[in-house]
N, C-alpha and C positions, 0 to 999 in steps of 0.2 A: 324670671328664672329666681327660682327660690334658694337662698345661700345655702353651702354647703356642710352650713353648722346646726348647733340646736339653740348655742348659746353659749354664756359663760359656763366654763369649770369650774372653777373654783378660785376663791383668793388665799394667798400666802401672807399671813401676819409675824411678825416677828416678839416671841412674848419674855417676860423674863421666870413665868413659871407655868409650865404644862400644865400642871395639875389645877391651880386656879384659870388658867383660861379655858380647860375644857368644863371645867365647873361652871362656870358663869355663863357661858354660853348653852350649856346644857337647861340650867335651873331659867335664865332669861328668855331664851329661845324655843326650849324643846329640842334643840340639836341632840344630836348623842354620837357617841364616840366610836368611829371602828376600825382605827388604825393609831397603833401607840408601838414607837421606839424611844430607845435614850434621847435621841436630839427632835422627836419632831411626834403630832400626834395628829388625826383628820375627823373630823367632825362629819354627820351628814344631817341636813336639816338648816333650817327649819323648811324650808321647802323640797320637793320628794329629788328632784336633783342637785339640791344644793350643799356645796362642799367647802368647807372651811378647814385652812390647814395652818397648825402652829407651828411655828420654826424655836427651841429654845435658842434665843440670839439677844441677850440682855443689852447689848449694845445697837441702839438704832429702835428698840424696841415704842412703840407706841405713837414713833416721829412717823408724821404723816407725806412727809417729801412731796412728790406731784401728785399722790392721791389725797382727795380734800378730806371726801367719806367712802361711806360703802351703806348702800340701805336695804331696808328689809321694807316687804309688803307688810300692812293688815289686812286679815282677811274681813274685816269691817270694820267702818270710824268708828264704833263706839267699843272695840278694843284697846284702843290706846291706856285708858287708865288701867286695864288691867296690865300690858306690858311692862307700864311702866312702874308697877309695882313688884313684878320679876323681877327687872332690870335692878331696881333699887335693891332689893331683896337680896339680889345675887352679887352685888357688891359693887355695882356700878350707878352712875350717877347722870340727873338730865343735865342739862347744858341749858337747853329753848327749847317750847313748845308753844305750839300755836297754832291757826289751821289757813291753809292757801285758799281757802274760799270753796263755797259748792260742797261743802262736807267732808273736807279732806284736808279732817286733821293730823298735825305732827308733832314729834320731838326728835330732837338730837341728843344723843347720851354718848356717855363715854365708858368705855370698857374699865375692868381695872386695869390695863397695860395703857390708858390713852386714849387710845383710836373712837372715833368718832364714827358714830351709826346712825344716820338718819330711818327713823320709822314711821310709814306715814299711809293712810290709804290715798289712792287714786280713783278716781271714778273716771277710768277709761273704758273701752265697753266689755273688755277681757275682765274688767274687777269691780265695777259696781257692784252696787248691794243690790239684792235680785227681790 
């Protein structure tokens, strides 16, 4: 029986500065803002149905709590350096990088609020290079 859901809808992050958060995810990952009010903003992307919501809440921003990190998939293993350049250029920093083996490179980065994001290419049948 197929699950009655499509997958994750969104992730919501507490941030200290809405403008900075939106600008980082737009510059680093190609997301685009589609909602904004005084206390929150939402971006669509980088995937066609991915949503990242930002809530202006300086207390607790950047603290992982029970969530260790969230991940984003590379469109190909050769794209990691390009994404890292974009992350650094947008104000993020690289914590570590490597390869899980079988040409599956990864990097753990931190956004300007300190959230950890894993960027990697996975060689599953759905995501392997053509």
